[in-house]
VEXDREN-313149 format. One record per residue: x, y, z of N, C-alpha, C, O, CB in turn. Coordinates in nm, 3 decimals, m for minus. Glycine has a CB too. Layout:
+---------+---------+---------+---------+----------+---------+---------+---------+---------+---------+---------+---------+---------+----------+---------+
:  n_east : n_north :    n_up : ca_east : ca_north :   ca_up :  c_east : c_north :    c_up :  o_east : o_north :    o_up : cb_east : cb_north :   cb_up :
+---------+---------+---------+---------+----------+---------+---------+---------+---------+---------+---------+---------+---------+----------+---------+
:       X :       Y :       Z :       X :        Y :       Z :       X :       Y :       Z :       X :       Y :       Z :       X :        Y :       Z :
...
+---------+---------+---------+---------+----------+---------+---------+---------+---------+---------+---------+---------+---------+----------+---------+
END
This chain:
+---------+---------+---------+---------+----------+---------+---------+---------+---------+---------+---------+---------+---------+----------+---------+
:  n_east : n_north :    n_up : ca_east : ca_north :   ca_up :  c_east : c_north :    c_up :  o_east : o_north :    o_up : cb_east : cb_north :   cb_up :
+---------+---------+---------+---------+----------+---------+---------+---------+---------+---------+---------+---------+---------+----------+---------+
:  m0.655 :  m1.375 :   0.126 :  m0.654 :   m1.243 :   0.187 :  m0.517 :  m1.220 :   0.247 :  m0.460 :  m1.309 :   0.310 :  m0.767 :   m1.229 :   0.294 :
:  m0.464 :  m1.101 :   0.228 :  m0.335 :   m1.063 :   0.285 :  m0.352 :  m0.936 :   0.367 :  m0.451 :  m0.864 :   0.353 :  m0.229 :   m1.041 :   0.173 :
:  m0.255 :  m0.911 :   0.454 :  m0.254 :   m0.788 :   0.533 :  m0.139 :  m0.701 :   0.486 :  m0.025 :  m0.747 :   0.475 :  m0.242 :   m0.819 :   0.685 :
:  m0.169 :  m0.576 :   0.458 :  m0.069 :   m0.480 :   0.416 :  m0.053 :  m0.382 :   0.531 :  m0.150 :  m0.324 :   0.579 :  m0.110 :   m0.407 :   0.282 :
:   0.071 :  m0.365 :   0.575 :   0.099 :   m0.280 :   0.691 :   0.156 :  m0.146 :   0.645 :   0.257 :  m0.140 :   0.574 :   0.196 :   m0.350 :   0.788 :
:   0.091 :  m0.040 :   0.686 :   0.138 :    0.096 :   0.661 :   0.187 :   0.152 :   0.793 :   0.121 :   0.136 :   0.895 :   0.025 :    0.186 :   0.599 :
:   0.302 :   0.219 :   0.791 :   0.352 :    0.289 :   0.907 :   0.329 :   0.437 :   0.883 :   0.385 :   0.494 :   0.789 :   0.504 :    0.258 :   0.934 :
:   0.247 :   0.499 :   0.967 :   0.209 :    0.639 :   0.948 :   0.206 :   0.710 :   1.082 :   0.133 :   0.669 :   1.172 :   0.072 :    0.650 :   0.877 :
:   0.284 :   0.815 :   1.095 :   0.291 :    0.894 :   1.219 :   0.315 :   0.806 :   1.342 :   0.253 :   0.826 :   1.446 :   0.162 :    0.973 :   1.238 :
:   0.405 :   0.710 :   1.328 :   0.443 :    0.626 :   1.440 :   0.346 :   0.515 :   1.474 :   0.365 :   0.446 :   1.575 :   0.460 :    0.709 :   1.557 :
:   0.246 :   0.495 :   1.396 :   0.153 :    0.384 :   1.424 :   0.139 :   0.295 :   1.301 :   0.148 :   0.341 :   1.187 :   0.014 :    0.439 :   1.468 :
:   0.115 :   0.168 :   1.328 :   0.096 :    0.071 :   1.221 :  m0.052 :   0.061 :   1.189 :  m0.135 :   0.042 :   1.278 :   0.154 :   m0.068 :   1.260 :
:  m0.084 :   0.074 :   1.063 :  m0.222 :    0.063 :   1.017 :  m0.228 :  m0.056 :   0.922 :  m0.160 :  m0.059 :   0.820 :  m0.272 :    0.196 :   0.947 :
:  m0.310 :  m0.154 :   0.956 :  m0.322 :   m0.276 :   0.878 :  m0.443 :  m0.266 :   0.786 :  m0.553 :  m0.231 :   0.829 :  m0.334 :   m0.400 :   0.971 :
:  m0.420 :  m0.296 :   0.659 :  m0.526 :   m0.298 :   0.558 :  m0.532 :  m0.439 :   0.501 :  m0.429 :  m0.497 :   0.467 :  m0.500 :   m0.192 :   0.446 :
:  m0.651 :  m0.493 :   0.490 :  m0.667 :   m0.624 :   0.428 :  m0.694 :  m0.606 :   0.279 :  m0.765 :  m0.515 :   0.238 :  m0.781 :   m0.704 :   0.496 :
:  m0.636 :  m0.694 :   0.201 :  m0.655 :   m0.689 :   0.056 :  m0.628 :  m0.824 :  m0.005 :  m0.612 :  m0.924 :   0.065 :  m0.564 :   m0.584 :  m0.007 :
:  m0.625 :  m0.827 :  m0.137 :  m0.598 :   m0.949 :  m0.212 :  m0.476 :  m0.925 :  m0.300 :  m0.449 :  m0.812 :  m0.340 :  m0.723 :   m0.991 :  m0.299 :
:  m0.402 :  m1.031 :  m0.328 :  m0.282 :   m1.019 :  m0.409 :  m0.312 :  m0.966 :  m0.549 :  m0.227 :  m0.902 :  m0.610 :  m0.213 :   m1.153 :  m0.419 :
:  m0.432 :  m0.991 :  m0.599 :  m0.469 :   m0.946 :  m0.733 :  m0.530 :  m0.806 :  m0.734 :  m0.571 :  m0.756 :  m0.838 :  m0.566 :   m1.044 :  m0.795 :
:  m0.536 :  m0.744 :  m0.618 :  m0.596 :   m0.611 :  m0.606 :  m0.497 :  m0.503 :  m0.650 :  m0.376 :  m0.517 :  m0.629 :  m0.642 :   m0.586 :  m0.460 :
:  m0.547 :  m0.396 :  m0.709 :  m0.461 :   m0.286 :  m0.751 :  m0.407 :  m0.210 :  m0.630 :  m0.476 :  m0.195 :  m0.529 :  m0.537 :   m0.190 :  m0.843 :
:  m0.284 :  m0.163 :  m0.643 :  m0.220 :   m0.085 :  m0.537 :  m0.304 :   0.039 :  m0.505 :  m0.319 :   0.076 :  m0.388 :  m0.077 :   m0.043 :  m0.578 :
:  m0.359 :   0.103 :  m0.607 :  m0.441 :    0.223 :  m0.587 :  m0.561 :   0.197 :  m0.498 :  m0.597 :   0.281 :  m0.416 :  m0.488 :    0.277 :  m0.719 :
:  m0.622 :   0.081 :  m0.513 :  m0.737 :    0.043 :  m0.429 :  m0.694 :   0.024 :  m0.284 :  m0.763 :   0.067 :  m0.192 :  m0.803 :   m0.085 :  m0.483 :
:  m0.581 :  m0.040 :  m0.265 :  m0.529 :   m0.062 :  m0.130 :  m0.494 :   0.072 :  m0.065 :  m0.522 :   0.093 :   0.053 :  m0.404 :   m0.154 :  m0.133 :
:  m0.433 :   0.162 :  m0.141 :  m0.400 :    0.294 :  m0.089 :  m0.526 :   0.371 :  m0.052 :  m0.529 :   0.441 :   0.049 :  m0.318 :    0.374 :  m0.193 :
:  m0.631 :   0.359 :  m0.133 :  m0.759 :    0.425 :  m0.101 :  m0.815 :   0.374 :   0.032 :  m0.870 :   0.452 :   0.110 :  m0.862 :    0.401 :  m0.213 :
:  m0.803 :   0.243 :   0.058 :  m0.849 :    0.186 :   0.185 :  m0.769 :   0.246 :   0.301 :  m0.824 :   0.280 :   0.406 :  m0.836 :    0.031 :   0.184 :
:  m0.637 :   0.259 :   0.280 :  m0.551 :    0.317 :   0.384 :  m0.591 :   0.462 :   0.411 :  m0.602 :   0.503 :   0.527 :  m0.403 :    0.310 :   0.342 :
:  m0.611 :   0.540 :   0.306 :  m0.648 :    0.681 :   0.320 :  m0.777 :   0.695 :   0.400 :  m0.788 :   0.782 :   0.487 :  m0.664 :    0.747 :   0.182 :
:  m0.874 :   0.611 :   0.371 :  m1.000 :    0.615 :   0.444 :  m0.981 :   0.580 :   0.591 :  m1.037 :   0.645 :   0.680 :  m1.102 :    0.520 :   0.381 :
:  m0.903 :   0.475 :   0.617 :  m0.883 :    0.431 :   0.755 :  m0.801 :   0.532 :   0.835 :  m0.831 :   0.557 :   0.952 :  m0.815 :    0.295 :   0.757 :
:  m0.698 :   0.590 :   0.773 :  m0.612 :    0.686 :   0.843 :  m0.672 :   0.826 :   0.847 :  m0.625 :   0.912 :   0.921 :  m0.476 :    0.690 :   0.777 :
:  m0.776 :   0.849 :   0.767 :  m0.843 :    0.979 :   0.759 :  m0.745 :   1.091 :   0.725 :  m0.731 :   1.189 :   0.798 :  m0.915 :    1.010 :   0.891 :
:  m0.676 :   1.073 :   0.611 :  m0.579 :    1.172 :   0.565 :  m0.612 :   1.215 :   0.423 :  m0.693 :   1.153 :   0.355 :  m0.435 :    1.115 :   0.573 :
:  m0.548 :   1.324 :   0.380 :  m0.562 :    1.372 :   0.242 :  m0.480 :   1.283 :   0.149 :  m0.368 :   1.244 :   0.182 :  m0.518 :    1.522 :   0.231 :
:  m0.536 :   1.252 :   0.035 :  m0.472 :    1.159 :  m0.058 :  m0.333 :   1.206 :  m0.102 :  m0.241 :   1.124 :  m0.112 :  m0.559 :    1.141 :  m0.181 :
:  m0.317 :   1.334 :  m0.127 :  m0.189 :    1.384 :  m0.178 :  m0.097 :   1.437 :  m0.069 :   0.000 :   1.507 :  m0.099 :  m0.214 :    1.492 :  m0.278 :
:  m0.125 :   1.404 :   0.056 :  m0.044 :    1.457 :   0.165 :   0.069 :   1.363 :   0.208 :   0.148 :   1.399 :   0.295 :  m0.131 :    1.486 :   0.283 :
:   0.078 :   1.245 :   0.149 :   0.181 :    1.148 :   0.188 :   0.244 :   1.084 :   0.065 :   0.186 :   1.083 :  m0.044 :   0.121 :    1.040 :   0.280 :
:   0.364 :   1.030 :   0.085 :   0.431 :    0.947 :  m0.014 :   0.428 :   0.805 :   0.037 :   0.418 :   0.781 :   0.157 :   0.578 :    0.996 :  m0.041 :
:   0.437 :   0.712 :  m0.054 :   0.436 :    0.570 :  m0.017 :   0.570 :   0.509 :  m0.053 :   0.611 :   0.510 :  m0.168 :   0.320 :    0.495 :  m0.088 :
:   0.637 :   0.455 :   0.049 :   0.767 :    0.392 :   0.030 :   0.752 :   0.242 :   0.043 :   0.680 :   0.192 :   0.129 :   0.869 :    0.445 :   0.131 :
:   0.822 :   0.170 :  m0.042 :   0.830 :    0.024 :  m0.031 :   0.971 :  m0.015 :  m0.065 :   1.020 :   0.014 :  m0.175 :   0.725 :   m0.048 :  m0.124 :
:   1.038 :  m0.081 :   0.026 :   1.177 :   m0.121 :   0.014 :   1.268 :  m0.003 :  m0.020 :   1.359 :  m0.016 :  m0.102 :   1.191 :   m0.230 :  m0.092 :
:   1.242 :   0.109 :   0.042 :   1.324 :    0.227 :   0.026 :   1.298 :   0.308 :  m0.100 :   1.367 :   0.408 :  m0.123 :   1.463 :    0.187 :   0.027 :
:   1.201 :   0.268 :  m0.180 :   1.168 :    0.340 :  m0.303 :   1.028 :   0.399 :  m0.295 :   0.937 :   0.339 :  m0.238 :   1.179 :    0.246 :  m0.425 :
:   1.012 :   0.517 :  m0.353 :   0.881 :    0.580 :  m0.357 :   0.795 :   0.510 :  m0.463 :   0.838 :   0.491 :  m0.576 :   0.893 :    0.732 :  m0.388 :
:   0.674 :   0.473 :  m0.423 :   0.578 :    0.418 :  m0.520 :   0.531 :   0.531 :  m0.610 :   0.477 :   0.631 :  m0.561 :   0.457 :    0.349 :  m0.448 :
:   0.549 :   0.517 :  m0.736 :   0.511 :    0.620 :  m0.833 :   0.363 :   0.606 :  m0.868 :   0.304 :   0.500 :  m0.851 :   0.597 :    0.610 :  m0.960 :
:   0.305 :   0.715 :  m0.919 :   0.165 :    0.711 :  m0.962 :   0.142 :   0.605 :  m1.069 :   0.034 :   0.547 :  m1.077 :   0.122 :    0.848 :  m1.014 :
:   0.243 :   0.580 :  m1.150 :   0.229 :    0.480 :  m1.256 :   0.214 :   0.339 :  m1.200 :   0.162 :   0.251 :  m1.269 :   0.349 :    0.486 :  m1.350 :
:   0.257 :   0.316 :  m1.076 :   0.244 :    0.185 :  m1.014 :   0.106 :   0.160 :  m0.955 :   0.072 :   0.046 :  m0.924 :   0.347 :    0.170 :  m0.906 :
:   0.027 :   0.263 :  m0.939 :  m0.099 :    0.249 :  m0.867 :  m0.203 :   0.165 :  m0.941 :  m0.300 :   0.120 :  m0.881 :  m0.156 :    0.384 :  m0.839 :
:  m0.183 :   0.144 :  m1.071 :  m0.271 :    0.054 :  m1.146 :  m0.219 :  m0.089 :  m1.148 :  m0.285 :  m0.180 :  m1.198 :  m0.287 :    0.103 :  m1.289 :
:  m0.098 :  m0.109 :  m1.093 :  m0.039 :   m0.242 :  m1.087 :  m0.102 :  m0.324 :  m0.976 :  m0.152 :  m0.270 :  m0.878 :   0.114 :   m0.233 :  m1.067 :
:  m0.099 :  m0.454 :  m0.994 :  m0.152 :   m0.543 :  m0.891 :  m0.048 :  m0.560 :  m0.780 :   0.073 :  m0.551 :  m0.805 :  m0.191 :   m0.681 :  m0.952 :
:  m0.095 :  m0.583 :  m0.660 :  m0.008 :   m0.601 :  m0.545 :   0.095 :  m0.710 :  m0.570 :   0.213 :  m0.692 :  m0.538 :  m0.089 :   m0.633 :  m0.421 :
:   0.054 :  m0.820 :  m0.626 :   0.144 :   m0.934 :  m0.649 :   0.258 :  m0.898 :  m0.743 :   0.366 :  m0.958 :  m0.735 :   0.066 :   m1.051 :  m0.706 :
:   0.236 :  m0.801 :  m0.832 :   0.341 :   m0.760 :  m0.925 :   0.440 :  m0.663 :  m0.861 :   0.551 :  m0.646 :  m0.913 :   0.278 :   m0.695 :  m1.047 :
:   0.404 :  m0.602 :  m0.751 :   0.487 :   m0.501 :  m0.686 :   0.572 :  m0.561 :  m0.574 :   0.689 :  m0.524 :  m0.559 :   0.400 :   m0.389 :  m0.630 :
:   0.516 :  m0.652 :  m0.497 :   0.585 :   m0.698 :  m0.377 :   0.703 :  m0.789 :  m0.410 :   0.705 :  m0.857 :  m0.513 :   0.487 :   m0.771 :  m0.286 :
:   0.801 :  m0.788 :  m0.321 :   0.921 :   m0.869 :  m0.335 :   0.890 :  m1.015 :  m0.305 :   0.793 :  m1.047 :  m0.237 :   1.033 :   m0.818 :  m0.243 :
:   0.975 :  m1.103 :  m0.356 :   0.955 :   m1.247 :  m0.335 :   0.952 :  m1.283 :  m0.186 :   0.873 :  m1.368 :  m0.145 :   1.065 :   m1.326 :  m0.405 :
:   1.036 :  m1.218 :  m0.106 :   1.037 :   m1.246 :   0.038 :   0.902 :  m1.215 :   0.101 :   0.857 :  m1.288 :   0.189 :   1.147 :   m1.166 :   0.107 :
:   0.838 :  m1.108 :   0.057 :   0.708 :   m1.069 :   0.112 :   0.597 :  m1.160 :   0.063 :   0.495 :  m1.174 :   0.130 :   0.677 :   m0.925 :   0.075 :
:   0.614 :  m1.221 :  m0.052 :   0.512 :   m1.313 :  m0.104 :   0.500 :  m1.436 :  m0.018 :   0.394 :  m1.498 :  m0.010 :   0.544 :   m1.352 :  m0.247 :
:   0.610 :  m1.472 :   0.047 :   0.610 :   m1.591 :   0.134 :   0.533 :  m1.560 :   0.260 :   0.520 :  m1.645 :   0.347 :   0.754 :   m1.636 :   0.169 :
+---------+---------+---------+---------+----------+---------+---------+---------+---------+---------+---------+---------+---------+----------+---------+
END
């Protein structure tokens, strides 16, 4: 189990997930917890916007080696 940290409106929201879980599933958990509209935010990781095409990718395939540690 890993913790994914989202920064939204000045607060940190922690979502638990698995490295083999799809990014889209993790984002859905965040949306539910933050109680926001799905298309009202962009997702940045290492200064880049996560594209819709990445949402079917597994977390382990997206994260940087430093974050895997």
